[in-house]
C-alpha positions as CSV (number, residue, x, y, z in Angstrom):
1,M,18.2,9.0,2.6
2,K,14.6,10.7,3.3
3,K,12.1,10.4,5.9
4,I,9.2,8.6,4.2
5,T,5.3,7.9,5.6
6,L,3.6,5.0,4.3
7,F,0.1,5.4,5.1
8,F,-2.1,2.2,5.0
9,H,-6.0,2.1,4.5
10,G,-8.6,-0.4,4.7
11,L,-7.8,-1.9,7.8
12,G,-11.6,-1.5,9.3
13,Y,-13.1,1.1,11.1
14,E,-10.4,4.2,11.1
15,D,-7.9,2.1,10.6
16,F,-8.6,0.3,13.8
17,F,-6.3,-3.3,12.6
18,Q,-2.7,-3.0,12.2
19,A,-1.0,-4.4,9.3
20,Y,2.3,-6.2,9.8
21,V,4.4,-5.3,6.6
22,K,8.0,-6.0,5.4
23,I,10.0,-3.5,3.1
24,Y,12.8,-5.4,0.3
25,D,15.2,-3.4,-1.0
26,Q,16.4,-4.1,-4.9
27,N,18.7,-6.8,-3.4
28,N,16.0,-8.7,-2.0
29,N,16.9,-7.2,1.7
30,I,14.8,-6.5,4.3
31,I,14.9,-3.0,5.3
32,F,11.7,-2.9,7.2
33,N,9.8,-5.1,9.0
34,G,7.4,-4.2,11.5
35,V,4.0,-3.3,12.5
36,T,1.9,0.1,11.5
37,C,0.6,2.3,14.5
38,S,-2.5,3.6,13.6
39,G,-2.3,2.4,10.5
40,K,1.1,4.2,9.3
41,I,5.1,3.7,9.6
42,K,7.5,6.2,9.0
43,V,10.9,4.9,7.3
44,S,13.7,6.2,5.9
45,L,14.8,5.1,2.4
46,E,17.3,6.0,-0.3
47,L,15.4,8.5,-3.0
48,N,15.4,7.2,-6.6
49,K,15.0,3.7,-5.9
50,V,12.6,0.9,-5.9
51,Y,11.5,-0.9,-3.2
52,R,9.1,-4.0,-2.5
53,I,6.8,-3.9,0.3
54,F,4.7,-7.1,1.4
55,A,1.8,-6.2,4.3
56,H,-0.8,-8.5,5.5
57,S,-3.9,-7.7,8.0
58,C,-6.9,-9.8,8.6
59,G,-6.5,-12.5,5.6
60,K,-6.0,-9.0,3.0
61,I,-2.3,-8.7,1.5
62,I,-0.4,-6.0,0.1
63,N,2.3,-7.4,-2.4
64,T,3.6,-4.7,-4.7
65,V,6.5,-2.6,-5.8
66,F,6.8,1.4,-5.3
67,Y,9.9,4.3,-6.2
68,V,10.6,6.6,-3.7
69,K,10.7,10.3,-5.7
70,G,12.6,13.4,-4.0
71,D,9.3,15.4,-3.9
72,Y,7.2,13.1,-2.0
73,C,7.1,12.5,1.0
74,C,4.1,10.1,1.8
75,Y,2.8,7.1,0.3
76,N,-0.8,5.5,0.5
77,F,-1.1,1.7,0.3
78,C,-5.3,0.1,0.3
79,F,-5.9,-3.3,1.1
80,N,-9.6,-3.1,-0.2
81,R,-8.9,-1.1,-3.2
82,V,-7.5,-4.2,-5.3
83,M,-8.8,-7.5,-5.9
84,S,-7.6,-10.4,-7.9
85,N,-10.0,-12.3,-10.1
86,K,-9.1,-16.2,-11.2
87,K,-8.8,-15.3,-14.6
88,N,-5.9,-13.5,-14.6
89,T,-7.6,-10.0,-14.3
90,V,-7.2,-7.5,-11.9
91,T,-10.4,-5.1,-10.8
92,L,-9.8,-1.7,-9.6
93,L,-12.6,-0.1,-7.3
94,L,-12.9,3.4,-8.0
95,T,-13.0,5.9,-5.3
96,D,-13.9,9.9,-5.4
97,Y,-10.2,11.7,-5.3
98,Y,-11.1,13.9,-1.8
99,Y,-13.6,12.1,-0.4
100,N,-12.3,8.6,-1.0
101,L,-16.0,7.5,-1.5
102,P,-16.7,4.7,-4.1
103,I,-17.9,5.5,-7.2
104,E,-21.6,3.8,-8.4
105,K,-20.4,1.4,-11.2
106,G,-16.8,2.8,-10.9
107,E,-15.0,-0.9,-12.2
108,I,-12.4,-1.3,-14.6
109,I,-11.3,-5.0,-15.3
110,L,-7.8,-5.0,-16.6
111,G,-6.9,-8.3,-18.4
């Protein structure tokens, strides 16, 4: 088990709003069910395992899987960076790595 910090971005101005988060293991058992504090949570998870995370806040949803590696101590999830289209394609809005600013004309459409 390793202590992991999960950061949730896009919760409003300086992450004012909080997210309701559920983390499931590979057997679909709930590992964590709670609310973020200042846009983050700390949980103890097993290394080299896949977990599914479901989070929602202000009508925005994150529903994805992530893999816990031994050399990572934090993971970032963004509410406003992934949008779904009606054509089963996903549009990702690109941001600058260092300043988290949106890149003009920075769209990748997958699908």
